[in-house]
C-alpha positions in Angstrom: 91.2 100.8 80.7 88.2 99.3 79.0 85.2 101.4 77.8 82.8 100.2 80.5 85.5 100.1 83.2 85.3 102.3 86.3 88.3 102.9 88.5 88.4 105.0 91.7 91.8 105.6 93.2 91.7 107.0 96.8 94.4 108.1 99.1 93.5 109.4 102.5 95.6 110.1 105.6 96.2 107.3 108.1 93.4 108.5 110.4 90.1 106.9 111.5 88.1 110.1 110.8 88.1 109.2 107.1 86.4 105.8 107.7 82.9 107.1 107.0 84.0 108.9 103.9 85.5 105.8 102.4 82.4 103.8 103.3 80.1 106.4 101.7 82.2 106.3 98.5 81.5 102.5 98.3 77.8 103.1 98.9 77.6 105.7 96.2 79.4 103.5 93.7 77.0 100.6 94.4 73.9 102.9 94.1 75.1 104.1 90.6 75.9 100.7 89.1 73.2 100.5 86.4 74.5 97.2 85.2 74.0 95.5 88.6 70.6 93.9 88.6 70.6 92.8 92.2 69.6 94.8 95.3 71.7 97.9 95.2 70.9 99.0 98.7 72.3 95.7 100.1 75.4 95.9 97.9 75.9 99.5 99.1 75.7 98.4 102.7 78.1 95.6 102.1 80.6 97.8 100.3 80.5 100.4 103.1 81.1 97.7 105.6 84.0 95.9 103.8 85.7 99.2 102.9 85.4 100.5 106.5 86.7 97.3 108.0 89.6 97.0 105.5 90.6 100.6 106.1 90.3 100.3 109.9 92.6 97.2 109.8 95.1 99.0 107.6 95.2 102.0 110.0 95.3 99.9 113.1 97.5 97.0 112.2 99.3 97.7 109.0 100.7 101.2 108.9 102.8 103.0 111.4 101.3 105.4 113.9 102.6 108.3 111.7 99.6 110.2 110.5 101.6 111.4 107.5 101.2 107.9 106.1 98.4 107.4 103.6 95.9 104.6 103.2 95.6 103.7 99.5 92.4 102.1 98.1 91.6 101.3 94.5 88.0 100.3 93.5 87.7 98.9 90.0 84.6 97.7 88.2 85.1 95.8 85.0 82.4 93.8 83.3 80.5 92.0 86.0 83.1 92.1 88.8 84.0 94.7 91.4 87.5 94.6 92.9 88.7 96.5 95.9 92.4 96.7 96.7 93.7 98.2 100.0 97.4 98.8 100.2 99.4 98.9 103.4 103.0 99.2 104.4 102.9 97.0 107.5 104.5 93.7 108.4 101.6 91.6 106.9 99.9 88.5 108.1 98.5 85.2 106.8 94.8 85.9 106.2 94.1 82.1 106.0 95.0 81.4 109.7 92.7 84.0 111.2 90.2 82.0 113.2 86.5 82.8 112.9 85.1 84.8 115.8 83.7 83.1 118.9 80.0 83.8 118.6 79.4 82.6 122.1 81.5 85.5 123.5 81.2 88.4 121.2 83.9 90.9 121.6 84.2 94.5 120.2 87.0 93.4 117.9 88.2 90.5 115.8 85.3 90.2 113.4 86.5 92.3 110.4 88.2 89.7 108.3 85.4 87.3 109.0 82.8 89.8 107.8 84.9 90.7 104.7 85.2 87.1 103.7 81.5 86.5 104.3 80.4 89.4 102.1 82.9 89.2 99.3 83.3 86.3 96.7 87.1 86.2 97.1 89.6 87.7 99.5 93.4 87.5 99.4 96.2 89.3 101.2 99.7 89.1 99.8 103.1 90.8 100.1 104.3 93.1 97.4 107.7 94.7 96.9 106.9 97.8 99.1 104.1 96.5 101.3 101.0 94.4 101.2 97.7 94.3 99.3 94.3 93.1 100.5 92.2 92.3 97.4 88.5 91.7 97.7 86.3 90.7 94.7 82.5 90.7 94.3 80.6 89.3 91.2 78.0 91.8 90.0 75.3 89.5 88.7 
């Protein structure tokens, strides 16, 4: 790990009651980023939103209903880039074929990936040997 690098490794049970905790961790990290010269409050809100959405998707779609399973998230800040990795053990999907939401008929679901892609600079989802990883990156300039 580099001298100015920050890494937060989080594992929480596969339960929605931890969504706000994960979101607040993202907010707190953003508010403490001295090297970020932009609007920290906006960054904090965006990190809360993408972390909450990514974790909700991992719980709902990508892990079994077994509450003994864990959701694993790594937040890394190195130089001028923030990376969030959310690991899951589900079947996986192709993130590039998810259509944008229909804004004419807003539903209560189906907007998470769209919001994540809108707020982060790059988003990828790929298979690993024992599961999948959603990786989201944001430039901190």
